Backbone as ProteinMPNN parsed JSONL, in Angstrom:
{"seq_chain_A": "MIGRLRGKVDAIGESYLIVDVNGVGYEVQASARTLRSLELGQEVTLSIETHVREDAIRLFGFTTELERAWFRTLQSVQGVGAKVALGILGTLSAQDLINAIALGNWAAVEKAPGVGRKLAQRIVSELKEKAPQLSMGIRAASAGVRANGASAASLPQESHVSAEAISALTNLGYPPQQAAAAIAAAIGELGEAADLAQLIKRGLRELAR", "coords_chain_A": {"N_chain_A": [[125.803, 103.688, 98.698], [122.514, 103.444, 97.359], [119.694, 102.193, 98.891], [116.985, 102.357, 99.235], [114.195, 104.278, 98.121], [111.962, 106.933, 98.719], [109.282, 108.751, 97.66], [107.574, 110.933, 95.292], [106.009, 109.873, 92.261], [107.266, 111.187, 89.437], [107.557, 111.007, 86.71], [106.861, 108.592, 84.126], [108.378, 106.296, 82.116], [109.106, 104.169, 79.251], [110.69, 102.111, 80.236], [111.438, 102.963, 82.685], [111.123, 105.043, 85.664], [110.772, 108.289, 87.167], [111.554, 109.326, 90.323], [110.624, 111.746, 92.543], [112.329, 113.017, 95.126], [112.168, 115.062, 97.644], [112.565, 117.227, 95.87], [114.639, 116.356, 94.289], [115.195, 114.489, 91.431], [115.212, 111.088, 90.807], [116.242, 108.771, 88.467], [114.925, 105.67, 87.81], [115.249, 102.362, 86.879], [112.817, 99.916, 86.042], [110.633, 97.022, 86.184], [108.191, 96.055, 83.681], [105.841, 95.25, 84.902], [105.944, 96.53, 87.399], [105.951, 99.225, 86.571], [103.436, 99.426, 85.374], [101.834, 99.404, 87.585], [101.974, 101.852, 88.759], [101.201, 105.39, 89.203], [101.208, 108.78, 88.007], [102.305, 111.248, 90.284], [101.849, 109.684, 92.475], [102.566, 108.576, 95.781], [105.395, 106.717, 96.578], [107.318, 103.907, 97.663], [110.326, 102.421, 97.085], [112.339, 99.536, 96.926], [115.758, 99.544, 96.288], [118.188, 98.539, 93.955], [121.481, 99.111, 93.39], [123.648, 99.642, 90.733], [126.942, 100.114, 90.03], [129.113, 101.46, 87.712], [132.054, 102.231, 85.766], [131.37, 104.273, 84.02], [128.782, 104.974, 84.657], [125.987, 105.165, 86.984], [123.447, 103.088, 87.875], [120.088, 102.744, 88.844], [117.834, 100.357, 90.061], [114.492, 99.639, 90.609], [112.118, 98.228, 92.955], [108.977, 97.011, 94.11], [108.763, 95.297, 96.227], [110.781, 93.49, 98.632], [111.121, 90.851, 97.974], [110.996, 90.808, 95.186], [113.33, 92.244, 94.591], [115.223, 90.485, 95.641], [114.924, 88.313, 93.909], [115.692, 89.524, 91.535], [118.428, 89.859, 91.939], [119.144, 87.147, 92.278], [118.415, 85.901, 89.857], [120.323, 86.927, 88.14], [122.523, 85.476, 88.765], [122.61, 83.363, 87.14], [124.148, 82.171, 84.247], [124.074, 84.142, 81.36], [121.954, 85.698, 82.029], [121.318, 88.959, 82.429], [120.854, 92.286, 83.815], [118.786, 93.43, 82.241], [117.396, 91.211, 81.15], [116.63, 89.957, 83.526], [114.858, 91.87, 84.587], [112.945, 91.716, 82.586], [111.924, 89.142, 82.982], [110.788, 89.421, 85.539], [108.909, 91.263, 84.886], [107.153, 89.805, 83.416], [106.394, 87.592, 84.968], [105.054, 87.432, 88.24], [106.798, 87.619, 91.395], [105.987, 85.474, 93.025], [104.775, 83.81, 91.124], [107.012, 83.176, 89.643], [108.513, 81.733, 91.525], [106.782, 79.541, 91.817], [106.867, 78.502, 89.185], [109.541, 77.722, 88.941], [109.76, 75.893, 91.055], [108.058, 73.892, 90.138], [109.294, 73.121, 87.871], [108.545, 74.345, 85.524], [109.572, 75.459, 82.875], [108.573, 76.575, 80.571], [106.882, 78.667, 81.26], [108.691, 80.574, 82.116], [110.021, 81.011, 79.763], [108.387, 82.705, 78.362], [109.082, 85.293, 78.893], [110.561, 88.345, 77.656], [113.501, 88.089, 75.668], [114.277, 85.634, 76.587], [115.09, 82.45, 75.735], [114.386, 78.953, 74.982], [116.526, 77.279, 75.938], [117.796, 78.957, 77.803], [115.7, 79.419, 79.592], [115.303, 76.821, 80.575], [117.772, 76.472, 81.814], [117.636, 78.395, 83.837], [115.514, 77.434, 85.446], [116.567, 74.961, 86.183], [119.007, 75.619, 87.536], [118.159, 77.255, 89.615], [116.37, 75.897, 91.164], [116.828, 74.872, 93.729], [117.105, 77.188, 95.158], [114.693, 78.533, 95.266], [112.81, 77.747, 97.42], [114.285, 78.65, 99.662], [114.429, 81.427, 99.259], [111.717, 82.086, 99.348], [111.068, 81.354, 102.004], [112.75, 83.084, 103.224], [111.502, 85.537, 102.929], [109.413, 85.173, 104.67], [110.793, 85.256, 107.097], [111.784, 87.857, 106.946], [109.413, 89.312, 106.954], [108.483, 88.69, 109.509], [110.437, 89.968, 110.958], [109.945, 92.623, 110.299], [107.427, 92.995, 111.495], [108.142, 92.617, 114.136], [109.584, 94.877, 114.613], [107.652, 96.721, 114.767], [106.675, 97.866, 112.489], [104.862, 98.227, 109.343], [103.941, 95.432, 107.359], [102.823, 95.604, 104.926], [103.885, 96.083, 102.436], [104.821, 93.736, 101.459], [103.731, 91.035, 99.444], [100.677, 89.392, 100.215], [100.178, 86.743, 99.433], [102.728, 85.742, 99.322], [103.474, 85.684, 102.002], [101.705, 83.684, 102.976], [102.28, 81.393, 101.394], [104.967, 81.049, 102.048], [104.763, 80.512, 104.792], [103.394, 78.102, 104.627], [105.258, 76.463, 103.278], [107.259, 76.485, 105.211], [105.916, 75.162, 107.282], [105.675, 72.573, 106.234], [108.372, 71.869, 105.929], [109.082, 71.855, 108.59], [107.847, 69.571, 109.327], [109.529, 67.721, 108.39], [109.962, 67.412, 105.676], [112.021, 67.887, 102.76], [113.117, 71.193, 101.804], [112.972, 71.803, 99.004], [111.157, 69.892, 97.979], [108.94, 70.541, 99.533], [108.418, 73.159, 98.634], [107.739, 72.651, 95.946], [105.407, 71.15, 96.321], [103.694, 73.015, 97.552], [103.586, 74.91, 95.553], [102.201, 73.467, 93.613], [99.818, 73.187, 95.001], [98.952, 75.856, 95.155], [98.575, 76.295, 92.452], [96.352, 74.694, 91.994], [94.396, 75.498, 93.911], [94.433, 78.271, 93.844], [95.598, 81.67, 94.442], [94.223, 82.774, 96.521], [93.876, 80.95, 98.473], [93.882, 79.804, 101.875], [96.182, 79.355, 104.691], [95.799, 76.836, 105.994], [94.452, 75.371, 104.021], [96.4, 75.254, 102.003], [98.454, 73.805, 103.271], [97.169, 71.349, 103.774], [96.548, 70.513, 101.145], [99.121, 70.473, 100.12], [100.29, 68.404, 101.624], [98.852, 66.228, 100.658], [99.835, 66.197, 98.06], [102.516, 65.554, 98.535], [102.22, 63.016, 99.482], [101.764, 61.411, 97.35]], "CA_chain_A": [[124.81, 102.967, 97.896], [121.107, 103.733, 97.642], [118.965, 100.953, 99.109], [115.538, 102.603, 99.232], [113.761, 105.636, 97.784], [110.572, 107.248, 99.031], [108.943, 110.053, 97.1], [106.444, 110.961, 94.365], [106.298, 109.499, 90.882], [107.272, 112.423, 88.652], [107.426, 110.642, 85.298], [106.909, 107.158, 83.849], [108.797, 106.029, 80.753], [108.882, 102.81, 78.766], [111.407, 101.145, 81.074], [111.937, 103.653, 83.871], [110.324, 106.109, 86.239], [111.535, 109.283, 87.914], [111.019, 109.514, 91.665], [110.981, 113.042, 93.111], [112.591, 112.938, 96.562], [112.507, 116.4, 98.141], [113.022, 118.09, 94.788], [115.672, 115.691, 93.489], [114.598, 113.422, 90.636], [116.036, 109.903, 90.602], [115.79, 107.903, 87.391], [114.965, 104.301, 88.313], [114.805, 101.318, 85.955], [111.853, 99.029, 86.703], [109.984, 96.056, 85.294], [106.922, 96.496, 83.103], [104.809, 94.991, 85.908], [106.019, 97.61, 88.385], [105.565, 100.485, 85.934], [101.977, 99.416, 85.164], [101.143, 99.554, 88.869], [102.214, 103.198, 89.284], [100.525, 106.527, 88.597], [101.893, 110.05, 88.217], [101.952, 111.914, 91.526], [101.661, 108.695, 93.542], [103.635, 108.37, 96.76], [105.902, 105.37, 96.368], [108.547, 103.485, 98.331], [110.932, 101.377, 96.274], [113.622, 98.937, 97.274], [116.652, 99.906, 95.194], [119.436, 97.84, 93.685], [122.367, 100.074, 92.748], [124.759, 99.1, 89.953], [127.94, 101.156, 89.802], [130.121, 101.172, 86.697], [132.976, 103.348, 85.577], [130.755, 105.352, 83.259], [127.385, 105.247, 85.025], [125.35, 104.564, 88.153], [122.085, 102.755, 87.503], [119.215, 102.351, 89.945], [116.737, 99.458, 89.7], [113.522, 99.75, 91.688], [111.194, 97.112, 93.154], [107.96, 97.325, 95.111], [108.934, 94.401, 97.369], [112.111, 92.924, 98.815], [111.141, 89.569, 97.274], [111.354, 91.107, 93.801], [114.741, 92.606, 94.527], [115.99, 89.264, 95.873], [114.917, 87.527, 92.684], [116.485, 90.265, 90.549], [119.814, 89.473, 92.2], [119.327, 85.708, 92.099], [118.334, 85.578, 88.438], [121.569, 87.303, 87.472], [123.56, 84.488, 89.073], [122.556, 82.379, 86.055], [124.865, 82.613, 83.059], [123.211, 84.586, 80.284], [120.909, 86.591, 82.551], [121.773, 90.253, 82.912], [119.818, 93.108, 84.443], [117.656, 93.627, 81.325], [116.626, 89.97, 81.078], [116.024, 89.742, 84.846], [113.691, 92.745, 84.657], [111.939, 91.18, 81.67], [111.286, 87.993, 83.63], [109.955, 89.926, 86.633], [107.795, 91.984, 84.277], [106.245, 88.799, 82.864], [105.921, 86.764, 86.08], [105.223, 87.964, 89.587], [107.803, 86.86, 92.142], [105.393, 84.209, 93.452], [104.61, 82.973, 89.932], [108.346, 82.696, 89.296], [108.812, 80.687, 92.499], [105.977, 78.374, 91.464], [107.355, 77.945, 87.928], [110.818, 77.052, 89.194], [109.512, 74.733, 91.914], [107.369, 72.86, 89.352], [110.056, 72.835, 86.661], [107.776, 74.859, 84.392], [110.425, 76.406, 82.162], [107.796, 77.215, 79.51], [106.373, 79.929, 81.791], [109.827, 81.501, 82.13], [110.371, 81.282, 78.366], [107.511, 83.764, 77.834], [109.685, 86.599, 79.148], [111.365, 88.833, 76.534], [114.928, 87.816, 75.732], [114.527, 84.311, 77.177], [114.807, 81.318, 74.869], [114.132, 77.689, 75.669], [117.704, 76.803, 76.664], [118.02, 79.811, 78.968], [114.61, 79.149, 80.538], [115.597, 75.539, 81.214], [118.916, 76.672, 82.699], [117.158, 79.151, 85.001], [114.741, 76.524, 86.293], [117.455, 73.919, 86.706], [120.008, 76.146, 88.463], [117.571, 77.985, 90.744], [115.339, 75.095, 91.815], [117.11, 74.728, 95.15], [117.089, 78.487, 95.807], [113.327, 79.05, 95.365], [112.232, 77.661, 98.764], [115.023, 79.477, 100.606], [114.009, 82.817, 99.069], [110.344, 82.204, 99.825], [111.084, 81.337, 103.46], [113.447, 84.292, 103.663], [110.504, 86.602, 103.025], [108.692, 84.93, 105.922], [111.625, 85.771, 108.181], [111.832, 89.314, 106.823], [108.119, 89.813, 107.386], [108.442, 88.59, 110.965], [111.301, 91.014, 111.486], [109.245, 93.892, 110.145], [106.39, 93.103, 112.517], [108.793, 92.734, 115.436], [110.033, 96.258, 114.758], [106.475, 97.574, 114.876], [106.355, 98.515, 111.223], [103.865, 97.533, 108.54], [104.438, 94.474, 106.351], [101.889, 95.677, 103.807], [104.588, 96.141, 101.164], [105.086, 92.381, 101.012], [102.481, 90.445, 98.979], [100.089, 88.468, 101.175], [100.324, 85.369, 99.001], [104.081, 85.319, 99.651], [103.437, 85.323, 103.42], [100.983, 82.433, 103.185], [103.016, 80.284, 100.799], [106.187, 80.843, 102.841], [104.342, 79.85, 106.024], [103.046, 76.721, 104.288], [106.521, 75.765, 103.025], [107.923, 76.32, 106.51], [105.2, 74.136, 108.036], [106.018, 71.26, 105.685], [109.764, 71.56, 106.26], [109.101, 71.525, 110.02], [107.377, 68.184, 109.441], [110.615, 66.847, 107.95], [110.115, 67.338, 104.232], [113.065, 68.763, 102.218], [112.56, 72.469, 101.32], [112.652, 71.784, 97.579], [109.914, 69.128, 97.809], [107.863, 71.318, 100.149], [108.1, 74.274, 97.737], [107.039, 72.113, 94.778], [104.071, 70.745, 96.754], [102.887, 74.222, 97.772], [103.355, 75.508, 94.236], [101.114, 72.683, 93.003], [98.6, 73.516, 95.741], [98.511, 77.186, 94.716], [98.078, 76.148, 91.084], [95.022, 74.069, 92.019], [93.45, 76.216, 94.768], [94.464, 79.701, 93.597], [96.375, 82.448, 95.402], [93.373, 83.189, 97.642], [93.799, 79.85, 99.446], [94.474, 80.148, 103.168], [97.308, 78.525, 105.116], [95.362, 75.464, 106.27], [94.147, 74.724, 102.746], [97.65, 74.978, 101.303], [99.166, 72.725, 103.965], [96.43, 70.11, 103.537], [96.737, 70.11, 99.745], [100.543, 70.159, 99.976], [100.529, 67.069, 102.19], [98.313, 65.264, 99.694], [100.778, 66.15, 96.942], [103.712, 64.852, 98.98], [101.875, 61.628, 99.754], [101.585, 60.667, 96.101]], "C_chain_A": [[123.394, 103.36, 98.326], [120.367, 102.41, 97.763], [117.459, 101.115, 99.078], [115.28, 104.052, 98.863], [112.296, 105.796, 98.135], [110.281, 108.643, 98.515], [107.734, 109.952, 96.189], [106.9, 110.572, 92.969], [106.147, 110.743, 90.015], [107.095, 112.158, 87.159], [107.52, 109.129, 85.173], [107.257, 106.971, 82.385], [108.541, 104.581, 80.377], [109.534, 101.775, 79.671], [111.913, 101.762, 82.372], [110.874, 104.569, 84.448], [111.266, 107.091, 86.911], [110.826, 109.514, 89.236], [111.543, 110.836, 92.214], [111.1, 112.896, 94.625], [113.078, 114.301, 97.034], [113.134, 117.278, 97.066], [114.118, 117.512, 93.924], [115.037, 114.521, 92.745], [115.572, 112.284, 90.384], [115.443, 109.061, 89.477], [116.006, 106.452, 87.809], [114.452, 103.35, 87.229], [113.864, 100.373, 86.709], [111.222, 98.094, 85.686], [108.673, 96.629, 84.771], [105.784, 96.317, 84.105], [104.775, 96.117, 86.946], [105.524, 98.922, 87.79], [104.054, 100.56, 85.722], [101.217, 99.674, 86.462], [101.219, 100.981, 89.429], [101.425, 104.255, 88.533], [101.311, 107.791, 88.896], [101.391, 110.715, 89.498], [101.777, 110.989, 92.71], [102.857, 108.686, 94.487], [104.09, 106.921, 96.666], [107.159, 105.138, 97.203], [109.095, 102.3, 97.565], [112.203, 100.857, 96.924], [114.529, 99.114, 96.063], [117.874, 99.001, 95.147], [120.314, 98.785, 92.877], [123.498, 99.361, 92.027], [125.717, 100.247, 89.615], [128.949, 100.671, 88.768], [131.009, 102.4, 86.531], [132.305, 104.54, 84.927], [129.336, 105.697, 83.694], [127.012, 104.603, 86.352], [123.898, 104.331, 87.784], [121.323, 102.266, 88.722], [118.089, 101.479, 89.395], [115.775, 99.401, 90.883], [112.515, 98.617, 91.715], [110.217, 97.452, 94.267], [108.044, 96.427, 96.326], [110.375, 93.918, 97.447], [112.234, 91.577, 98.094], [111.531, 89.769, 95.817], [112.838, 91.423, 93.682], [115.63, 91.374, 94.725], [116.046, 88.413, 94.611], [115.691, 88.209, 91.572], [117.96, 89.896, 90.698], [120.057, 88.006, 91.845], [119.31, 85.314, 90.626], [119.656, 85.865, 87.726], [122.747, 86.398, 87.834], [123.615, 83.39, 88.012], [123.261, 82.948, 84.837], [123.887, 82.968, 81.941], [122.088, 85.501, 80.722], [121.56, 87.852, 83.106], [120.608, 91.027, 83.502], [118.582, 93.243, 83.55], [116.778, 92.387, 81.268], [115.93, 89.693, 82.406], [114.785, 90.608, 85.017], [112.57, 92.241, 83.752], [111.197, 90.007, 82.272], [110.34, 88.46, 84.724], [108.794, 90.773, 86.12], [106.744, 91.044, 83.712], [105.6, 87.957, 83.962], [106.064, 87.527, 87.385], [106.262, 87.121, 90.304], [107.25, 85.501, 92.576], [105.175, 83.271, 92.274], [105.95, 82.385, 89.504], [108.771, 81.567, 90.23], [108.066, 79.402, 92.136], [106.513, 77.692, 90.203], [108.651, 77.169, 88.141], [110.602, 75.792, 90.024], [108.897, 73.579, 91.134], [108.141, 72.473, 88.094], [109.381, 73.329, 85.397], [108.582, 75.922, 83.646], [109.662, 77.15, 81.059], [107.221, 78.555, 79.975], [107.47, 80.985, 81.79], [110.195, 81.92, 80.712], [109.537, 82.411, 77.766], [108.091, 85.156, 78.027], [110.523, 87.048, 77.949], [112.847, 88.543, 76.732], [115.287, 86.467, 76.299], [114.118, 83.223, 76.191], [114.635, 80.047, 75.683], [115.329, 77.247, 76.509], [117.955, 77.629, 77.926], [116.948, 79.571, 80.018], [114.858, 77.847, 81.287], [116.757, 75.658, 82.189], [118.499, 77.389, 83.972], [116.434, 78.224, 85.972], [115.644, 75.495, 86.951], [118.39, 74.452, 87.794], [119.4, 76.779, 89.718], [116.556, 77.16, 91.536], [115.571, 74.98, 93.319], [117.025, 76.055, 95.897], [115.678, 79.024, 96.031], [112.742, 78.923, 96.767], [112.951, 78.516, 99.787], [114.617, 80.942, 100.491], [112.604, 83.034, 99.608], [110.292, 82.246, 101.351], [111.818, 82.546, 104.029], [112.502, 85.468, 103.795], [109.664, 86.437, 104.283], [109.474, 85.507, 107.091], [111.689, 87.295, 108.15], [110.536, 89.948, 107.303], [107.998, 89.787, 108.904], [109.291, 89.676, 111.601], [110.655, 92.382, 111.402], [108.194, 94.066, 111.231], [106.997, 93.279, 113.907], [109.267, 94.159, 115.696], [108.869, 97.237, 114.802], [106.08, 98.28, 113.605], [105.336, 97.677, 110.471], [104.529, 96.586, 107.553], [103.579, 94.529, 105.102], [102.592, 95.686, 102.461], [104.915, 94.763, 100.628], [103.77, 91.719, 100.613], [101.977, 89.37, 99.925], [100.265, 87.018, 100.762], [101.719, 84.838, 99.294], [104.159, 84.914, 101.11], [102.855, 83.923, 103.592], [101.762, 81.25, 102.618], [104.292, 79.996, 101.575], [105.867, 80.137, 104.158], [104.039, 78.373, 105.757], [104.299, 75.892, 104.016], [107.241, 75.483, 104.335], [107.265, 75.214, 107.32], [105.564, 72.736, 107.542], [107.468, 70.89, 105.985], [109.903, 71.222, 107.741], [108.61, 70.099, 110.277], [108.418, 67.191, 108.913], [110.802, 66.73, 106.454], [111.223, 68.282, 103.759], [112.446, 70.045, 101.651], [112.161, 72.452, 99.858], [111.349, 71.031, 97.318], [108.724, 69.897, 98.386], [107.439, 72.465, 99.239], [107.329, 73.793, 96.514], [105.602, 71.727, 95.134], [103.163, 71.952, 96.949], [102.618, 74.939, 96.459], [102.22, 74.785, 93.522], [99.786, 73.007, 93.679], [98.046, 74.87, 95.314], [97.937, 77.111, 93.308], [96.668, 75.573, 91.04], [93.998, 74.926, 92.761], [93.383, 77.716, 94.486], [95.18, 80.436, 94.715], [95.559, 82.906, 96.6], [93.277, 82.11, 98.72], [94.467, 80.248, 100.754], [95.536, 79.118, 103.553], [96.907, 77.068, 105.307], [95.08, 74.707, 104.979], [95.425, 74.339, 102.008], [98.409, 73.819, 101.943], [98.499, 71.382, 103.682], [96.654, 69.608, 102.114], [98.191, 69.745, 99.488], [100.878, 68.772, 100.501], [99.997, 65.971, 101.27], [99.263, 65.1, 98.509], [102.023, 65.346, 97.313], [103.465, 63.364, 99.225], [101.748, 60.78, 98.496], [102.791, 59.749, 95.83]], "O_chain_A": [[123.125, 103.578, 99.507], [120.404, 101.592, 96.844], [116.73, 100.137, 98.914], [116.039, 104.946, 99.238], [111.484, 104.906, 97.881], [110.952, 109.605, 98.888], [106.954, 109.005, 96.289], [108.012, 110.889, 92.545], [105.051, 111.286, 89.871], [106.547, 112.989, 86.434], [108.161, 108.462, 85.985], [106.527, 107.43, 81.507], [107.847, 103.856, 81.089], [108.996, 100.683, 79.855], [112.721, 101.158, 83.078], [109.856, 104.841, 83.812], [112.42, 106.766, 87.19], [109.644, 109.856, 89.267], [112.752, 111.029, 92.338], [110.107, 112.681, 95.32], [114.243, 114.656, 96.853], [114.111, 117.984, 97.318], [114.493, 118.117, 92.919], [114.411, 113.659, 93.361], [116.641, 112.494, 89.81], [114.273, 108.682, 89.531], [117.126, 106.049, 88.124], [113.343, 103.521, 86.724], [114.093, 100.069, 87.879], [111.269, 98.341, 84.481], [108.118, 97.567, 85.343], [104.867, 97.136, 84.155], [103.704, 96.594, 87.32], [104.765, 99.65, 88.43], [103.456, 101.626, 85.872], [100.07, 100.118, 86.427], [100.603, 101.282, 90.451], [101.028, 104.056, 87.385], [102.0, 107.875, 89.913], [100.189, 110.739, 89.76], [101.578, 111.45, 93.833], [104.006, 108.776, 94.057], [103.268, 106.004, 96.672], [107.956, 106.051, 97.42], [108.414, 101.286, 97.409], [113.033, 101.627, 97.408], [114.112, 98.859, 94.933], [118.508, 98.734, 96.168], [119.925, 99.214, 91.79], [124.225, 98.57, 92.628], [125.325, 101.229, 88.984], [129.559, 99.613, 88.923], [130.738, 103.463, 87.089], [132.625, 105.686, 85.24], [128.742, 106.628, 83.151], [127.63, 103.631, 86.788], [123.19, 105.27, 87.42], [121.834, 101.484, 89.524], [117.466, 101.818, 88.389], [116.184, 99.147, 92.016], [112.101, 98.104, 90.675], [110.58, 98.101, 95.248], [107.463, 96.745, 97.364], [111.1, 93.934, 96.452], [113.322, 91.204, 97.654], [112.31, 88.989, 95.27], [113.517, 90.93, 92.783], [116.66, 91.231, 94.065], [117.092, 87.854, 94.28], [116.292, 87.53, 90.74], [118.652, 89.653, 89.709], [121.047, 87.668, 91.196], [120.109, 84.48, 90.198], [120.054, 85.134, 86.819], [123.836, 86.537, 87.279], [124.547, 82.587, 87.986], [122.999, 84.083, 84.438], [122.988, 82.192, 81.617], [121.35, 86.026, 79.889], [122.26, 87.815, 84.118], [119.512, 90.492, 83.669], [117.455, 93.179, 84.041], [115.552, 92.49, 81.329], [114.782, 89.249, 82.427], [113.77, 90.142, 85.534], [111.393, 92.325, 84.103], [109.984, 89.88, 82.101], [109.22, 87.962, 84.835], [107.81, 90.979, 86.83], [105.585, 91.425, 83.545], [104.411, 87.645, 83.899], [107.075, 88.192, 87.614], [106.573, 86.015, 89.86], [107.952, 84.492, 92.506], [105.369, 82.063, 92.404], [106.02, 81.24, 89.058], [109.324, 80.562, 89.784], [108.643, 78.314, 92.145], [106.605, 76.465, 90.146], [108.832, 76.086, 87.584], [111.186, 74.747, 89.738], [109.174, 72.416, 91.427], [107.706, 71.606, 87.336], [109.617, 72.793, 84.315], [108.317, 77.118, 83.763], [110.067, 78.241, 80.657], [107.087, 79.48, 79.173], [107.214, 82.153, 81.497], [110.629, 83.05, 80.486], [109.937, 83.012, 76.769], [107.637, 86.105, 77.388], [111.138, 86.211, 77.288], [113.385, 88.726, 77.824], [116.467, 86.165, 76.481], [112.942, 83.09, 75.854], [114.726, 80.06, 76.91], [115.163, 76.88, 77.672], [118.281, 77.085, 78.981], [117.251, 79.524, 81.211], [114.647, 77.775, 82.498], [116.75, 75.04, 83.253], [118.95, 77.039, 85.062], [116.708, 78.23, 87.172], [115.499, 75.195, 88.136], [118.552, 73.827, 88.842], [120.049, 76.835, 90.762], [115.949, 77.667, 92.479], [114.617, 74.989, 94.097], [116.889, 76.069, 97.12], [115.478, 79.881, 96.892], [112.213, 79.909, 97.28], [112.316, 79.059, 100.691], [114.475, 81.628, 101.503], [112.33, 84.048, 100.251], [109.573, 83.059, 101.931], [111.558, 82.98, 105.151], [112.677, 86.31, 104.676], [109.248, 87.421, 104.894], [108.908, 86.162, 107.967], [111.654, 87.946, 109.194], [110.546, 90.983, 107.97], [107.485, 90.725, 109.515], [108.933, 90.239, 112.636], [110.791, 93.203, 112.309], [108.073, 95.139, 111.821], [106.449, 93.99, 114.749], [109.344, 94.6, 116.843], [109.077, 98.449, 114.868], [105.249, 99.188, 113.624], [104.985, 96.573, 110.887], [105.567, 96.912, 106.977], [103.601, 93.597, 104.298], [101.987, 95.34, 101.447], [105.256, 94.628, 99.453], [102.788, 91.818, 101.348], [102.75, 88.532, 100.388], [100.475, 86.151, 101.61], [101.898, 83.637, 99.494], [104.819, 83.931, 101.448], [103.44, 83.079, 104.271], [101.894, 80.22, 103.279], [104.666, 78.836, 101.746], [106.616, 79.262, 104.591], [104.384, 77.504, 106.559], [104.398, 74.751, 104.467], [107.767, 74.39, 104.546], [107.947, 74.42, 107.968], [105.74, 71.82, 108.345], [107.765, 69.729, 106.266], [110.74, 70.4, 108.114], [108.915, 69.5, 111.308], [108.218, 65.978, 108.976], [111.702, 66.025, 105.997], [111.357, 69.378, 104.303], [111.359, 69.993, 101.074], [111.13, 73.017, 99.492], [110.524, 71.481, 96.522], [107.639, 69.906, 97.805], [106.246, 72.725, 99.081], [106.376, 74.444, 96.086], [104.684, 71.95, 94.345], [101.996, 71.922, 96.559], [101.545, 75.512, 96.27], [101.372, 75.422, 92.896], [98.751, 73.092, 93.018], [96.839, 75.029, 95.132], [96.945, 77.77, 92.996], [95.879, 75.917, 90.16], [92.864, 75.071, 92.306], [92.401, 78.369, 94.839], [95.352, 79.898, 95.809], [96.121, 83.375, 97.589], [92.663, 82.33, 99.765], [95.486, 80.939, 100.756], [95.761, 78.141, 102.839], [97.598, 76.166, 104.834], [95.429, 73.533, 104.857], [95.528, 73.243, 101.457], [98.941, 72.956, 101.245], [99.175, 70.396, 103.388], [96.916, 68.425, 101.9], [98.475, 68.819, 98.728], [101.662, 68.047, 99.889], [100.617, 64.917, 101.124], [99.466, 63.99, 98.019], [102.523, 64.556, 96.512], [104.392, 62.555, 99.18], [101.636, 59.557, 98.58], [102.817, 59.045, 94.821]]}, "name": "protein", "num_of_chains": 1, "seq": "MIGRLRGKVDAIGESYLIVDVNGVGYEVQASARTLRSLELGQEVTLSIETHVREDAIRLFGFTTELERAWFRTLQSVQGVGAKVALGILGTLSAQDLINAIALGNWAAVEKAPGVGRKLAQRIVSELKEKAPQLSMGIRAASAGVRANGASAASLPQESHVSAEAISALTNLGYPPQQAAAAIAAAIGELGEAADLAQLIKRGLRELAR"}
């Protein structure tokens, strides 16, 4: 199985890119958000999800491990396949998706192509308990990366901060789901540029209501 590709962007299509790795071109399916962030000739490192079928091997590429985790998690919901999962991640960033699920904002999920109201509501309902665990999992992954002496730059900074804030609230005794909803509300009010102390303070106010 291929878990990661590092090379140059050789071509960008409507729903895919080709990554040149030492002269071998790999066709990788990606979300619209990921494709918009890339340029021809750019050096890129992608986390890869490999789907193997009898008639084909398909590669799906993500710029962060958080995106790949959500790609897998979304497909655990009935009615969500790879195409719909990519559509959701192309419409919402991973952090926006976490916030939408934590706040029960199915209308934000409904904006993705191929997602109707019933499916959006099902996604929010079924994944509400998984959002804080995934967010905190990125915190642990980031810590592991730093412990190994590597760079954590590939992980979005807002994910680090929100995960730290959720962890701080759970350490104070609040359930992860409530902590995630409180931090999502804090980010919605303060913006993604808010620092850790601001998020914790605003999150505590939300929980005190």
